[in-house]
C-alpha positions as CSV (number, residue, x, y, z in Angstrom):
1,X,0.4,-0.2,0.0
2,X,1.3,3.6,-0.8
3,X,0.1,7.1,-0.4
4,X,1.0,8.9,-3.3
5,X,-0.6,13.1,-3.2
6,X,-4.5,12.8,-2.8
7,X,-4.9,8.9,-3.1
8,X,-3.8,5.8,-1.2
9,X,-3.1,2.7,-4.1
10,X,-3.1,-0.7,-2.8
11,X,-4.5,-3.9,-4.1
12,X,-8.0,-4.7,-3.2
13,X,-9.0,-6.6,0.3
14,X,-12.3,-7.7,0.6
15,X,-16.0,-7.6,-0.2
16,X,-16.3,-3.6,0.2
17,X,-13.1,-2.9,-2.1
18,X,-14.4,-5.6,-4.6
19,X,-17.5,-4.0,-5.1
20,X,-15.9,-0.1,-5.9
21,X,-14.0,-1.8,-8.1
22,X,-16.9,-3.2,-10.2
23,X,-18.4,0.0,-9.3
24,X,-16.0,2.2,-11.4
25,X,-15.3,-0.3,-14.0
26,X,-19.2,-0.3,-14.4
27,X,-19.3,4.1,-14.6
28,X,-16.7,3.8,-17.0
29,X,-17.1,0.9,-19.5
30,X,-20.9,0.3,-19.2
31,X,-22.2,3.5,-18.7
32,X,-19.5,5.8,-20.4
33,X,-18.0,3.6,-22.7
34,X,-21.2,1.5,-23.7
35,X,-19.6,-1.7,-23.5
36,X,-22.5,-4.2,-23.0
37,X,-22.1,-5.5,-19.1
38,X,-21.9,-8.9,-19.7
39,X,-18.7,-8.8,-21.7
40,X,-17.2,-5.8,-18.8
41,X,-18.1,-8.9,-16.4
42,X,-16.2,-12.0,-18.0
43,X,-16.7,-13.9,-15.1
44,X,-12.8,-13.8,-14.9
45,X,-12.6,-11.8,-12.0
46,X,-12.0,-14.5,-9.6
47,X,-8.8,-15.2,-11.4
48,X,-6.8,-12.0,-11.2
49,X,-5.1,-9.6,-8.6
50,X,-7.5,-6.1,-8.1
51,X,-6.1,-2.8,-7.4
52,X,-7.6,0.2,-6.1
53,X,-7.1,3.9,-5.8
54,X,-8.5,5.8,-3.2
55,X,-9.3,9.6,-3.2
56,X,-10.0,12.0,-0.4
57,X,-13.1,10.3,0.3
58,X,-14.2,7.8,-2.5
59,X,-12.6,5.1,-4.7
60,X,-11.3,6.5,-8.0
61,X,-9.5,4.4,-9.9
62,X,-9.2,0.6,-10.1
63,X,-7.0,-2.6,-12.4
64,X,-7.0,-6.3,-12.5
65,X,-3.9,-8.2,-13.2
66,X,-4.8,-12.0,-14.5
67,X,-1.0,-13.8,-13.9
68,X,-0.5,-15.7,-16.8
69,X,2.8,-18.5,-17.2
70,X,4.9,-16.3,-19.2
71,X,3.0,-12.4,-18.5
72,X,1.1,-10.8,-16.3
73,X,-1.9,-9.6,-18.3
74,X,-3.6,-6.3,-17.3
75,X,-7.0,-5.0,-18.0
76,X,-9.3,-2.9,-16.7
77,X,-7.9,0.1,-15.9
78,X,-10.6,2.8,-15.2
79,X,-10.7,6.2,-13.4
80,X,-13.7,8.0,-12.6
81,X,-13.9,11.5,-14.6
82,X,-12.9,13.5,-11.7
83,X,-10.1,12.0,-10.7
84,X,-8.7,11.8,-15.2
85,X,-5.8,14.0,-15.5
86,X,-4.7,14.1,-11.7
87,X,-1.8,11.5,-12.0
88,X,-3.8,9.1,-10.6
89,X,-3.6,6.4,-13.4
90,X,-0.3,6.2,-14.1
91,X,0.3,6.3,-10.3
92,X,-2.1,2.9,-10.0
93,X,-0.1,1.6,-13.1
94,X,3.4,1.8,-11.7
95,X,2.3,0.7,-8.2
96,X,0.6,-2.5,-10.1
97,X,3.5,-3.0,-12.1
98,X,5.8,-2.7,-8.8
99,X,4.0,-5.0,-6.7
100,X,4.1,-7.7,-9.4
101,X,7.5,-7.3,-9.8
102,X,8.1,-8.2,-6.3
103,X,6.1,-11.4,-6.3
104,X,8.7,-14.6,-6.5
105,X,8.2,-15.7,-9.8
106,X,8.4,-12.5,-11.7
107,X,11.4,-13.3,-13.4
108,X,10.9,-13.6,-17.4
109,X,7.7,-12.3,-17.4
110,X,6.5,-9.5,-19.6
111,X,3.7,-7.2,-18.9
112,X,0.9,-7.3,-21.6
113,X,-2.1,-5.1,-22.0
114,X,-4.7,-4.5,-24.7
115,X,-5.3,-0.7,-25.0
116,X,-8.0,1.2,-26.3
117,X,-6.4,3.3,-29.0
118,X,-7.0,6.6,-28.0
119,X,-4.8,5.6,-24.6
120,X,-2.1,4.6,-26.1
121,X,0.0,7.7,-25.4
122,X,-0.9,6.8,-21.8
123,X,0.6,3.6,-21.7
124,X,3.9,4.4,-24.1
125,X,4.4,7.2,-21.4
126,X,4.9,4.3,-18.7
127,X,7.2,2.1,-20.9
128,X,5.0,-0.2,-23.0
129,X,5.3,-0.6,-26.7
130,X,2.9,-1.8,-29.3
131,X,3.1,-5.3,-30.6
132,X,0.2,-5.7,-33.0
133,X,-2.4,-4.1,-35.5
134,X,-5.6,-2.4,-34.5
135,X,-8.2,-4.8,-33.8
136,X,-11.7,-4.5,-32.6
137,X,-12.8,-5.2,-28.7
138,X,-16.2,-4.6,-27.3
139,X,-16.6,-1.9,-30.7
140,X,-13.8,0.2,-29.4
141,X,-10.2,0.1,-31.6
142,X,-7.5,-1.6,-29.8
143,X,-3.8,-2.4,-29.7
144,X,-1.9,-5.2,-27.5
145,X,0.8,-3.9,-25.9
146,X,3.6,-4.9,-23.8
147,X,6.4,-3.9,-21.3
148,X,9.4,-6.2,-19.6
149,X,8.7,-6.9,-16.1
150,X,11.3,-4.5,-14.0
151,X,13.0,-6.7,-11.0
152,X,13.3,-4.0,-8.0
153,X,16.7,-3.0,-7.2
154,X,18.7,-4.7,-5.2
155,X,20.2,-3.6,-1.4
């Protein structure tokens, strides 16, 4: 867990945190971006590690990571409109990546994600590079991206 500026970043813990993650995702993906709820709620949440960014008075951002054999798949990164442009999304991504880099089995893994095309510059600033052509997912243009897992510096 870490605090930065006006938010706290942590792995989601318990039912209240999961409810907050799901509410943020519903607002951003279903309400704002008109993604079908059945697509957003894909039944894979139990296979994932969930993260939460909490603002001064409420949760403002979330993301989830699906650990796979050779990579960490970052998914469902969302920040509520009032918190956009504050840096919380980048801070949440950095926190997620640092947290996972500390895992015992992180060596040799990559971070991968499917980015909406409009968000490519956001992820590029975090060290991701594009590795696919444009494709449609939930009616929104996407491109796959990847970045190496950088282990934490030793003592």
